C-alpha positions in Angstrom: 41.9 10.5 -57.7 38.1 8.0 -56.8 37.7 10.3 -53.9 36.2 13.8 -56.2 33.3 10.6 -56.2 32.5 9.7 -53.1 28.8 11.4 -51.8 28.2 13.3 -48.8 25.5 10.6 -47.9 24.5 7.2 -49.1 21.2 6.3 -48.9 19.0 3.3 -50.7 15.8 6.4 -52.4 15.2 9.1 -51.4 12.4 8.5 -49.2 15.6 7.5 -47.0 16.3 11.6 -46.6 16.2 13.3 -44.0 14.5 16.2 -44.6 14.4 17.8 -41.8 18.2 17.3 -41.0 18.7 18.9 -44.3 16.6 21.7 -43.3 18.9 22.2 -40.1 21.8 22.0 -42.5 20.9 24.9 -44.2 19.6 23.3 -47.3 17.0 25.2 -48.8 17.5 24.0 -52.4 17.5 20.4 -53.9 18.9 19.8 -57.4 18.0 16.6 -58.7 18.5 13.8 -61.8 15.4 11.9 -62.9 16.2 8.8 -64.1 16.7 5.9 -61.8 16.5 8.4 -59.0 13.4 9.5 -58.8 11.8 7.1 -61.6 13.0 4.1 -63.5 14.9 5.4 -66.7 11.4 4.6 -68.9 9.0 5.6 -66.3 7.4 8.0 -68.3 5.4 9.7 -65.4 6.1 10.3 -61.4 4.6 7.0 -58.8 1.6 8.1 -56.1 4.4 7.7 -53.5 6.6 10.4 -55.4 4.0 12.7 -55.4 3.5 12.7 -52.1 7.1 13.3 -51.4 7.6 16.3 -53.3 4.8 17.8 -52.4 6.4 17.1 -48.7 9.6 18.5 -50.2 7.4 21.5 -51.3 6.0 22.3 -48.0 8.7 22.2 -46.1 10.5 25.1 -48.2 12.6 23.5 -50.5 13.1 24.3 -53.6 13.7 21.8 -56.6 15.0 21.7 -60.3 15.6 18.5 -62.2 18.5 18.2 -63.9 19.1 15.3 -66.6 21.3 14.4 -69.2 18.1 12.8 -71.0 16.5 14.8 -73.8 14.1 17.7 -73.8 11.2 15.6 -74.6 11.3 12.9 -72.2 12.5 15.6 -69.1 9.3 17.6 -70.1 7.4 14.6 -70.1 8.0 14.2 -66.6 8.3 17.5 -65.4 5.5 20.0 -66.7 3.2 18.3 -64.7 4.5 18.3 -61.5 5.3 22.3 -62.3 9.0 21.5 -61.7 11.6 23.1 -63.5 14.1 21.5 -65.8 17.5 21.3 -67.0 17.8 18.8 -70.0 20.9 18.0 -71.8 22.6 18.5 -68.5 26.1 17.0 -69.9 26.9 16.3 -66.3 29.3 16.6 -64.4 30.2 19.7 -66.0 29.8 22.7 -64.1 27.1 24.9 -66.2 24.0 22.8 -65.6 24.6 23.0 -61.9 25.9 26.5 -61.9 22.0 27.5 -63.8 19.9 25.5 -61.6 21.3 27.4 -58.4 20.8 30.6 -60.5 17.4 29.1 -61.4 16.9 28.9 -57.3 19.1 32.1 -56.6 21.0 29.9 -53.9 24.7 29.3 -53.3 26.6 25.9 -53.2 26.5 26.0 -49.1 22.2 26.3 -49.5 21.9 23.3 -51.7 21.9 19.6 -52.0 22.6 17.6 -55.2 20.4 13.8 -55.4 21.3 11.0 -57.8 22.5 7.9 -58.7 25.4 8.4 -60.6 29.2 8.5 -59.0 30.4 10.0 -62.3 27.9 12.2 -63.4 25.8 13.6 -60.5 28.3 13.1 -57.2 31.6 14.2 -59.2 29.4 17.5 -60.9 28.2 18.3 -57.2 31.1 18.4 -55.7 33.2 20.0 -57.9 30.5 23.1 -57.5 30.9 22.6 -54.0 27.5 20.9 -53.0 26.6 18.3 -50.7 25.6 15.6 -52.6 23.7 12.5 -51.5 23.6 9.0 -53.8 20.7 6.8 -54.1 20.7 3.6 -55.1 19.6 2.9 -58.8 15.6 2.2 -59.2 16.5 -0.8 -61.6 19.3 -1.1 -63.7 17.0 -2.0 -66.8 16.5 -0.1 -69.9 19.4 2.4 -68.9 21.4 3.8 -71.8 24.6 2.4 -72.9 26.6 5.4 -71.7 24.7 4.8 -68.0 26.5 1.3 -68.3 29.6 2.6 -68.7 30.0 5.0 -66.3 28.7 1.7 -64.1 31.7 0.1 -64.9 33.5 2.5 -64.4 32.4 3.0 -61.1 32.7 -0.6 -60.1 36.6 0.0 -60.7 36.0 2.9 -58.6 34.4 1.3 -55.9 36.8 -1.4 -56.2 39.4 1.1 -55.6 37.8 3.0 -52.9 37.4 0.1 -50.7 41.1 -1.0 -51.0 41.8 2.4 -49.5 39.1 2.0 -46.5 36.7 4.9 -48.1 33.7 3.0 -49.2 31.9 0.0 -46.9 32.6 -3.1 -48.1 30.3 -5.3 -50.0 27.5 -7.4 -47.9 28.2 -10.8 -47.9 25.3 -12.9 -49.5 
């Protein structure tokens, strides 16, 4: 059951993603979450480092669409200055927004990756559509909404079960 939450790849941040490797895999499009994936949940604008990364992504020929469960005001304020198309109130993990993003980029699932910080929304939604999925560590757990906090608790249970099955790395001892 919890296997559907497993990402194709796990990285700490978007900056750890090897874009050339994705290109070699035939990836042409990136569907990315916004909050705690690209910036913190309350950060209104892109950081200078993120702007450089997004320019690199564009120069390499990738298309990008932001797919967020957040409201239009939040997502538009972030995406519009960057001229990145977006889908707000996406209701992830349902497939509607993922299908819409694929249509916006005119790409097939095999040509597209989903990047996000939540297993229950981003990874599950992407896996259900047959997309390559990349899980990033959340930028900040501070300022998350109530539904995200509930999802994080469910993720803890899922991770425990996945570890018992040997499908997820054991937690590091601190």
